[in-house]
C-alpha positions in Angstrom: 0.1 0.2 0.0 2.8 2.6 1.0 4.5 1.7 -2.8 1.0 2.8 -4.7 0.5 5.8 -2.3 4.7 6.7 -3.5 3.5 5.9 -6.9 0.5 7.7 -6.6 2.7 11.0 -5.5 5.1 10.3 -8.7 2.4 10.6 -11.0 1.5 14.0 -9.5 4.6 15.3 -9.0 5.2 14.3 -13.1 1.7 15.6 -14.1 2.5 19.0 -12.3 6.0 18.9 -14.4 4.3 18.6 -17.9 1.3 20.7 -17.7 2.8 23.8 -17.7 5.7 22.8 -20.0 2.8 21.8 -22.1 1.3 24.8 -22.4 -2.1 23.2 -20.8 -2.0 26.4 -17.9 0.3 29.4 -18.2 3.7 28.7 -16.7 3.4 32.0 -14.9 0.0 31.0 -12.8 1.7 26.9 -12.1 5.1 26.5 -12.6 6.4 23.1 -13.4 7.4 21.2 -9.9 11.0 21.4 -11.0 10.9 25.1 -10.5 8.9 25.2 -7.4 11.6 22.3 -5.8 13.9 24.9 -6.5 12.3 27.8 -5.0 11.6 25.5 -1.6 15.1 25.3 -1.7 16.0 28.9 -1.9 13.8 29.8 1.1 15.2 26.9 3.0 18.2 28.9 2.8 16.8 32.0 5.0 16.1 31.9 9.0 13.1 33.5 8.4 11.6 30.5 6.7 12.4 28.6 9.6 11.3 30.9 11.8 7.9 31.5 9.7 8.0 27.3 10.1 8.6 27.4 14.1 6.0 30.2 14.3 3.4 27.9 12.6 4.0 24.8 14.4 4.1 26.7 18.2 0.0 28.3 17.1 -0.9 25.0 16.0 0.1 22.7 19.1 -0.7 25.3 21.1 -3.9 25.8 20.2 -4.2 21.8 19.7 -3.1 21.1 23.4 -5.6 24.1 25.1 -8.8 22.4 22.7 -7.5 18.9 23.7 -7.5 19.6 27.1 -11.1 21.9 27.5 -12.6 19.0 25.1 -11.6 15.9 27.1 -12.6 17.5 30.5 -16.0 18.9 29.0 -17.1 16.0 27.5 -16.7 14.1 30.4 -18.2 16.4 32.9 -21.2 16.7 30.3 -21.1 13.1 29.5 -21.2 11.7 33.0 -24.0 14.0 33.9 -27.3 13.3 32.2 -28.9 16.5 33.1 -26.3 18.5 32.0 -25.9 16.8 28.8 -29.5 17.4 27.5 -29.6 20.6 28.7 -26.1 21.4 26.5 -26.8 19.5 23.6 -29.0 22.4 21.3 -26.3 24.9 22.6 -23.9 22.6 21.4 -25.3 21.6 17.9 -26.0 25.5 17.7 -22.2 26.4 18.1 -20.2 23.7 16.7 -21.2 23.8 12.8 -20.5 27.5 13.1 -17.1 28.3 10.9 -14.4 29.2 12.4 -13.5 31.5 9.5 -16.6 33.5 10.6 -15.2 34.4 13.8 -11.7 36.3 12.1 -13.7 39.5 12.5 -13.7 39.1 15.8 -10.3 37.7 16.4 -9.2 40.7 14.4 -11.1 43.0 17.3 -10.1 41.6 20.3 -6.4 40.7 19.6 -5.3 42.4 15.8 -2.5 40.8 14.3 -1.1 39.0 17.6 -0.8 35.5 17.4 -3.4 35.3 19.6 -6.1 35.9 17.5 -5.3 33.1 15.1 -4.8 30.9 18.2 -8.7 31.7 19.2 -9.8 30.3 15.7 -7.9 27.0 16.0 -9.0 26.3 19.5 -12.4 27.2 18.9 -12.5 24.7 15.9 -10.1 21.5 17.0 -12.7 22.5 20.6 -15.5 21.0 19.2 -13.6 17.7 17.3 -12.6 16.7 20.5 -15.4 17.4 22.7 -18.0 15.5 20.6 -16.0 12.6 20.5 -15.6 12.6 24.5 -19.6 12.8 24.7 -19.8 9.6 22.3 -17.4 7.9 23.9 -18.6 8.3 28.0 -21.7 7.7 26.8 -20.6 4.3 25.2 -20.0 3.2 28.5 -22.0 -0.2 29.3 -24.6 0.7 31.6 -24.1 -3.1 33.2 -20.6 -2.1 34.4 -21.5 1.3 35.3 -23.9 -0.5 37.6 -21.6 -3.0 38.7 -19.1 0.1 39.6 -22.0 1.8 41.7 -22.9 -2.1 43.6 -19.4 -2.1 44.6 -19.2 1.5 45.9 -16.7 2.7 43.6 -15.4 6.3 44.2 -15.9 8.9 40.9 -12.3 8.8 40.0 -12.2 4.8 40.1 -15.2 4.7 37.8 -13.2 7.7 35.8 -10.5 5.6 35.7 -11.3 2.4 35.5 -14.5 2.4 33.3 -14.9 5.8 31.9 -11.5 5.9 30.7 -10.9 3.0 28.5 -14.4 3.0 27.1 -13.7 7.3 25.9 -10.3 6.7 24.9 -10.4 5.1 21.1 -13.2 7.9 20.8 -10.4 10.6 21.9 -8.3 9.0 20.2 -10.0 9.7 17.1 -10.9 13.2 17.9 -7.6 14.0 19.0 -6.8 12.8 14.7 -9.2 15.3 13.8 -8.9 18.1 15.5 -5.1 17.4 14.6 -5.6 18.6 11.1 -8.3 21.0 11.6 -6.2 22.8 13.9 -3.4 23.1 11.1 -6.3 24.2 8.8 -7.0 26.8 11.2 -3.4 27.7 11.5 -2.4 28.4 8.2 -5.7 29.8 7.6 -5.1 32.3 10.3 -1.7 33.5 8.9 -2.5 34.0 5.7 -5.8 36.0 6.3 -5.1 38.2 9.9 -1.5 38.1 9.0 0.0 36.2 12.3 3.6 35.1 11.9 3.8 31.9 10.3 3.7 30.0 6.7 0.3 31.0 5.8 1.6 35.1 6.4 4.6 33.6 4.4 2.2 32.6 1.5 0.2 35.7 1.2 3.3 37.8 1.2 4.7 35.4 -1.8 1.5 36.0 -3.7 1.5 39.7 -3.6 5.3 40.4 -4.5 4.6 37.6 -7.8 6.9 35.1 -6.1 4.3 32.6 -7.7 6.9 29.8 -7.4 7.9 30.4 -3.9 4.0 30.9 -3.1 3.7 27.7 -4.0 7.1 25.8 -2.5 5.4 27.3 0.8 2.0 25.4 0.0 3.9 22.1 -0.7 4.8 22.6 3.3 1.7 22.9 4.6 0.9 19.9 3.0 3.9 17.9 4.2 3.1 19.0 7.4 -0.5 17.5 7.5 1.1 14.3 5.6 3.4 14.3 9.0 0.7 15.5 11.6 -1.8 12.2 9.8 1.4 10.1 10.4 2.3 10.7 13.5 -1.2 10.7 15.2 -1.8 7.4 13.5 1.1 6.1 15.0 0.1 7.5 18.3 -3.2 5.9 18.2 -1.7 2.4 17.1 0.7 2.6 19.8 -2.0 3.6 22.7 -4.6 1.4 21.8 -3.1 -1.6 21.0 -5.1 -3.4 23.7 -8.3 -2.4 21.8 -9.7 -5.2 19.2 -9.8 -2.9 16.4 -6.4 -2.1 16.5 -5.5 -5.5 16.9 -7.5 -6.9 14.1 -5.9 -3.9 11.9 -2.9 -5.4 12.8 -3.5 -8.9 12.0 
């Protein structure tokens, strides 16, 4: 399967090289892959590129961490209290579909072009991915196991650790994997539109200055970040859930 994936990437690169050279698309709008690679090498020689990459990673990881903690805690608390879940269900369903980009004017009004503005978008978008999954995980706890835990007079902490946590963990990992991709998208979007420091801002600068090859090179960097994030989260999911029957079946 990995070999097929590499073949697909090679085919896409070859297509990207051929299309502008055959005149199907003007090269000033879509440079050949070789020119994009050269531009990427040029970008990598400048300290500004690495600083922008570091800024993007910091915003991405900080927003994801805040959303993960807040989403998990809120999900466990709300999911463990049926009355609370019932009262908050409509609120969650109302707020969750709101696109994070719609909050850009508010973020700019509150924080200007500071990193906090983009961080707000990242946290908001990622929070719902984790919260909803944790709510599903808590709701999936076996009622018989829950009643048994109560009959044995387990404390709330013991029920959380021995019952809720193992059941909700697969859902939490799924939410974290989804939130990782969403957090990257909103990080680049915030940098691109708001102008906070990072790769997204460098893409906007390259586009406005007519450095088309450099712009595409930076876009490639964001794609590589997305692929690496997916590989890391999936590897972490397999490791953390090695005990889970689904992961054992997939490994087999």
